[in-house]
ZAGULO-255558 format. One record per residue: residue number from 1; residue in one letter; x, y, z of N, C-alpha, C in turn. Coordinates in pm, whole numbers, always signed. Example, Ala and Ser with C-alpha at 12.3 -4.5 7.8 and 13.67 -1.06 7.14 Angstrom:
1/A/+1319/-569/+780/+1230/-450/+780/+1320/-330/+780 .
2/S/+1285/-225/+708/+1367/-106/+714/+1290/+3/+787 .
This chain:
1/M/+6119/+23141/+21318/+6237/+23056/+21300/+6328/+23076/+21420 .
2/R/+6402/+22972/+21447/+6499/+22977/+21556/+6637/+22950/+21501 .
3/A/+6734/+23015/+21563/+6873/+22990/+21526/+6961/+22999/+21649 .
4/L/+7059/+22915/+21651/+7166/+22922/+21750/+7290/+22952/+21669 .
5/I/+7352/+23067/+21695/+7471/+23104/+21618/+7592/+23100/+21708 .
6/Q/+7701/+23056/+21651/+7827/+23051/+21723/+7934/+23120/+21639 .
7/R/+8009/+23208/+21704/+8123/+23270/+21637/+8233/+23165/+21631 .
8/I/+8286/+23143/+21513/+8381/+23033/+21495/+8511/+23077/+21429 .
9/S/+8615/+23003/+21459/+8739/+23013/+21382/+8726/+22926/+21257 .
10/E/+8659/+22810/+21276/+8632/+22720/+21164/+8525/+22620/+21204 .
11/A/+8457/+22565/+21105/+8358/+22461/+21128/+8343/+22379/+21001 .
12/A/+8299/+22255/+21019/+8275/+22167/+20904/+8160/+22074/+20940 .
13/V/+8089/+22030/+20838/+7984/+21929/+20856/+8015/+21814/+20760 .
14/R/+8008/+21694/+20816/+8036/+21573/+20739/+7911/+21485/+20731 .
15/V/+7895/+21421/+20619/+7792/+21320/+20599/+7863/+21198/+20541 .
16/D/+7847/+21086/+20607/+7915/+20962/+20566/+8065/+20982/+20550 .
17/G/+8123/+21063/+20639/+8268/+21084/+20641/+8318/+21191/+20545 .
18/D/+8233/+21240/+20456/+8274/+21341/+20358/+8231/+21480/+20403 .
19/I/+8321/+21578/+20389/+8285/+21716/+20419/+8189/+21765/+20312 .
20/V/+8070/+21811/+20356/+7971/+21863/+20262/+7957/+22014/+20273 .
21/G/+8012/+22074/+20380/+8010/+22218/+20398/+8112/+22257/+20503 .
22/Q/+8167/+22378/+20488/+8264/+22426/+20586/+8268/+22577/+20585 .
23/S/+8322/+22633/+20691/+8327/+22778/+20705/+8435/+22816/+20803 .
24/G/+8471/+22942/+20796/+8556/+23001/+20897/+8657/+23095/+20838 .
25/P/+8695/+23197/+20912/+8628/+23245/+21032/+8491/+23304/+20998 .
26/G/+8402/+23297/+21095/+8267/+23347/+21073/+8170/+23287/+21170 .
27/L/+8063/+23226/+21115/+7954/+23177/+21199/+7915/+23034/+21165 .
28/L/+7881/+22958/+21269/+7806/+22835/+21253/+7664/+22872/+21290 .
29/V/+7570/+22846/+21200/+7430/+22881/+21223/+7349/+22751/+21223 .
30/L/+7300/+22713/+21342/+7207/+22600/+21353/+7068/+22662/+21344 .
31/V/+6988/+22617/+21247/+6861/+22684/+21221/+6746/+22584/+21217 .
32/C/+6630/+22628/+21269/+6510/+22544/+21275/+6389/+22624/+21230 .
33/A/+6319/+22569/+21133/+6190/+22628/+21093/+6083/+22571/+21184 .
34/M/+6002/+22661/+21239/+5893/+22622/+21329/+5763/+22614/+21250 .
35/R/+5669/+22538/+21303/+5538/+22526/+21238/+5479/+22667/+21222 .
36/G/+5434/+22699/+21102/+5373/+22829/+21074/+5471/+22936/+21029 .
37/D/+5602/+22906/+21029/+5699/+23006/+20984/+5682/+23035/+20835 .
38/T/+5725/+23154/+20796/+5711/+23200/+20659/+5845/+23250/+20605 .
39/E/+5849/+23277/+20476/+5970/+23334/+20417/+6002/+23470/+20478 .
40/A/+5901/+23545/+20519/+5924/+23676/+20582/+6007/+23659/+20710 .
41/Q/+5980/+23554/+20785/+6059/+23530/+20907/+6202/+23489/+20873 .
42/A/+6218/+23412/+20767/+6352/+23375/+20721/+6429/+23500/+20677 .
43/D/+6360/+23592/+20609/+6422/+23718/+20567/+6470/+23795/+20690 .
44/K/+6384/+23806/+20789/+6415/+23880/+20912/+6534/+23819/+20985 .
45/L/+6536/+23686/+20996/+6643/+23618/+21065/+6776/+23633/+20991 .
46/A/+6774/+23617/+20860/+6897/+23631/+20781/+6954/+23772/+20793 .
47/A/+6867/+23874/+20785/+6913/+24012/+20798/+6973/+24037/+20935 .
48/K/+6909/+23985/+21039/+6958/+24004/+21176/+7096/+23940/+21193 .
49/I/+7111/+23819/+21145/+7239/+23748/+21159/+7349/+23819/+21081 .
50/A/+7319/+23864/+20961/+7419/+23933/+20879/+7469/+24061/+20944 .
51/K/+7383/+24127/+21022/+7417/+24257/+21083/+7460/+24248/+21229 .
52/L/+7445/+24131/+21291/+7472/+24117/+21433/+7621/+24143/+21462 .
53/R/+7647/+24238/+21550/+7784/+24281/+21576/+7843/+24201/+21693 .
54/I/+7904/+24088/+21659/+7961/+24001/+21762/+8110/+23971/+21737 .
55/F/+8170/+24044/+21643/+8313/+24027/+21616/+8387/+24150/+21666 .
56/K/+8508/+24130/+21713/+8587/+24237/+21775/+8641/+24336/+21671 .
57/D/+8638/+24464/+21711/+8699/+24568/+21631/+8842/+24592/+21680 .
58/E/+8906/+24696/+21628/+9045/+24724/+21666/+9059/+24765/+21812 .
59/A/+8951/+24806/+21876/+8953/+24841/+22019/+8912/+24722/+22107 .
60/D/+8904/+24604/+22046/+8871/+24480/+22117/+8726/+24478/+22169 .
61/K/+8638/+24555/+22105/+8495/+24558/+22140/+8417/+24478/+22036 .
62/M/+8312/+24409/+22079/+8226/+24340/+21983/+8145/+24446/+21911 .
63/N/+8194/+24483/+21792/+8136/+24595/+21721/+8126/+24571/+21571 .
64/L/+8164/+24451/+21526/+8164/+24422/+21383/+8074/+24303/+21353 .
65/S/+8015/+24304/+21235/+7931/+24193/+21191/+8015/+24094/+21110 .
66/V/+7954/+23981/+21079/+8022/+23882/+20996/+8051/+23941/+20858 .
67/R/+7963/+24029/+20809/+7990/+24096/+20681/+8109/+24189/+20693 .
68/D/+8116/+24263/+20806/+8224/+24360/+20825/+8362/+24293/+20822 .
69/I/+8369/+24170/+20873/+8500/+24102/+20877/+8526/+24019/+20753 .
70/G/+8430/+24017/+20659/+8445/+23933/+20539/+8435/+23786/+20571 .
71/G/+8358/+23753/+20676/+8345/+23615/+20720/+8244/+23536/+20639 .
72/T/+8237/+23408/+20671/+8147/+23317/+20604/+8060/+23246/+20707 .
73/A/+7962/+23171/+20659/+7874/+23098/+20750/+7858/+22953/+20704 .
74/L/+7845/+22866/+20801/+7805/+22727/+20777/+7667/+22714/+20838 .
75/V/+7567/+22684/+20755/+7428/+22675/+20799/+7387/+22528/+20804 .
76/V/+7341/+22486/+20923/+7306/+22346/+20945/+7162/+22339/+20996 .
77/S/+7079/+22259/+20930/+6942/+22242/+20977/+6943/+22167/+21110 .
78/Q/+6860/+22213/+21204/+6863/+22159/+21340/+6723/+22159/+21398 .
79/F/+6639/+22061/+21360/+6501/+22061/+21405/+6490/+22046/+21556 .
80/T/+6595/+21998/+21622/+6588/+21980/+21767/+6587/+22112/+21843 .
81/L/+6608/+22224/+21775/+6592/+22353/+21841/+6446/+22378/+21877 .
82/A/+6356/+22298/+21821/+6213/+22310/+21852/+6173/+22223/+21972 .
83/A/+6271/+22167/+22040/+6242/+22072/+22148/+6152/+22131/+22256 .
84/E/+6052/+22051/+22293/+5966/+22081/+22408/+6013/+21987/+22518 .
85/T/+6053/+22041/+22631/+6118/+21959/+22733/+6043/+21958/+22865 .
86/K/+5912/+21948/+22858/+5833/+21943/+22982/+5862/+21816/+23060 .
87/G/+5878/+21706/+22992/+5911/+21579/+23057/+6057/+21547/+23034 .
88/N/+6090/+21421/+23041/+6228/+21377/+23022/+6261/+21341/+22879 .
89/R/+6158/+21324/+22796/+6180/+21292/+22656/+6130/+21409/+22572 .
90/P/+6221/+21476/+22498/+6179/+21594/+22422/+6080/+21559/+22312 .
91/G/+5990/+21653/+22286/+5897/+21643/+22175/+5929/+21752/+22075 .
92/F/+5893/+21728/+21950/+5930/+21821/+21844/+5810/+21862/+21759 .
93/S/+5692/+21861/+21817/+5570/+21889/+21741/+5561/+22034/+21694 .
94/T/+5640/+22122/+21750/+5634/+22262/+21706/+5728/+22291/+21589 .
95/A/+5809/+22192/+21550/+5894/+22208/+21432/+5808/+22201/+21306 .
96/A/+5851/+22269/+21203/+5780/+22263/+21075/+5786/+22120/+21020 .
97/A/+5687/+22085/+20941/+5688/+21956/+20872/+5813/+21949/+20784 .
98/P/+5868/+21830/+20763/+5995/+21819/+20688/+5998/+21891/+20554 .
99/D/+5894/+21881/+20473/+5897/+21949/+20343/+5900/+22101/+20358 .
100/E/+5823/+22153/+20453/+5824/+22298/+20480/+5957/+22340/+20542 .
101/G/+6007/+22259/+20635/+6133/+22289/+20701/+6248/+22295/+20602 .
102/K/+6252/+22200/+20510/+6359/+22199/+20410/+6351/+22322/+20320 .
103/A/+6231/+22355/+20275/+6214/+22472/+20187/+6259/+22599/+20258 .
104/L/+6222/+22616/+20384/+6262/+22737/+20458/+6411/+22737/+20489 .
105/Y/+6469/+22622/+20516/+6614/+22610/+20538/+6690/+22654/+20414 .
106/E/+6649/+22603/+20298/+6714/+22641/+20173/+6694/+22791/+20146 .
107/Y/+6573/+22839/+20165/+6542/+22981/+20144/+6625/+23068/+20237 .
108/F/+6631/+23031/+20366/+6708/+23108/+20464/+6855/+23117/+20421 .
109/T/+6913/+23005/+20381/+7054/+23005/+20340/+7075/+23097/+20221 .
110/D/+6986/+23091/+20124/+6995/+23181/+20008/+6984/+23327/+20050 .
111/R/+6895/+23357/+20145/+6879/+23494/+20194/+7005/+23542/+20266 .
112/L/+7069/+23455/+20341/+7193/+23492/+20410/+7299/+23530/+20307 .
113/V/+7307/+23453/+20200/+7401/+23485/+20091/+7365/+23620/+20030 .
114/S/+7237/+23644/+20006/+7196/+23771/+19946/+7219/+23889/+20040 .
115/E/+7232/+23861/+20170/+7265/+23965/+20269/+7417/+23990/+20274 .
116/G/+7493/+23922/+20189/+7637/+23946/+20181/+7721/+23853/+20266 .
117/V/+7665/+23738/+20306/+7740/+23641/+20387/+7756/+23512/+20306 .
118/P/+7873/+23491/+20245/+7894/+23365/+20173/+7867/+23247/+20268 .
119/S/+7789/+23149/+20220/+7744/+23042/+20309/+7752/+22906/+20242 .
120/E/+7789/+22809/+20323/+7779/+22669/+20285/+7682/+22604/+20381 .
121/K/+7640/+22482/+20351/+7539/+22420/+20435/+7559/+22270/+20445 .
122/G/+7484/+22214/+20539/+7478/+22070/+20553/+7374/+22015/+20459 .
123/I/+7331/+21891/+20484/+7228/+21827/+20403/+7106/+21805/+20491 .
124/F/+6996/+21867/+20455/+6875/+21860/+20535/+6834/+21714/+20556 .
125/G/+6808/+21679/+20681/+6760/+21546/+20715/+6867/+21439/+20724 .
126/A/+6990/+21471/+20688/+7098/+21372/+20692/+7150/+21357/+20835 .
127/D/+7216/+21245/+20861/+7287/+21225/+20986/+7421/+21297/+20972 .
128/M/+7429/+21418/+21028/+7545/+21503/+21009/+7634/+21502/+21132 .
129/K/+7763/+21513/+21108/+7862/+21527/+21214/+7922/+21666/+21199 .
130/V/+7900/+21750/+21299/+7945/+21889/+21293/+8063/+21907/+21387 .
131/S/+8170/+21966/+21335/+8285/+21998/+21418/+8311/+22148/+21406 .
132/L/+8359/+22206/+21516/+8385/+22349/+21514/+8490/+22387/+21616 .
133/I/+8551/+22499/+21592/+8633/+22567/+21691/+8559/+22697/+21720 .
134/N/+8498/+22701/+21839/+8419/+22815/+21882/+8515/+22926/+21920 .
135/D/+8491/+23046/+21872/+8577/+23161/+21898/+8513/+23246/+22007 .
136/G/+8574/+23247/+22123/+8523/+23330/+22233/+8516/+23256/+22364 .
137/P/+8427/+23167/+22384/+8318/+23131/+22295/+8206/+23235/+22296 .
138/I/+8148/+23254/+22181/+8032/+23342/+22166/+7921/+23257/+22104 .
139/T/+7812/+23240/+22178/+7697/+23163/+22132/+7572/+23243/+22162 .
140/I/+7487/+23263/+22061/+7369/+23348/+22076/+7246/+23277/+22019 .
141/W/+7136/+23285/+22095/+7008/+23228/+22057/+6921/+23337/+21995 .
142/L/+6864/+23310/+21878/+6773/+23404/+21813/+6642/+23334/+21780 .
143/D/+6533/+23404/+21798/+6401/+23349/+21769/+6316/+23461/+21711 .
144/T/+6262/+23442/+21591/+6183/+23548/+21529/+6053/+23574/+21604 .
145/E/+6011/+23484/+21690/+5889/+23504/+21769/+5916/+23574/+21902 .
146/A/+6041/+23585/+21939/+6075/+23646/+22069/+6075/+23797/+22060 .
């Protein structure tokens, strides 16, 4: 699985003009299930994100996790993280099939909650509009295959 995480002051996702999920302060997690991914990889990714120390402590060092600060997460499915960009038009053949991708997206979000990170989400497959205030900015790429 792949994820792009951003430390945020706030974020929201809208579908047809209505807010369907929001978070902050905490993380915006754009997540993509890749072909062949399993629940074990979702478990690994959720645990990593919950423990990743990218929030400042009292000494102004990135030493705290989203759990440590009592933060929340907004999880948005993002199949375009699987983009293959050899040419000028990206291909997405390495992304999981939609039914598998949706199941892993839902499972991943539930695992993040079970790791102690209250989470809201977008709607899988919907045309979503995501807004955020990036804090830092801090943006980190994670891949369970890397």
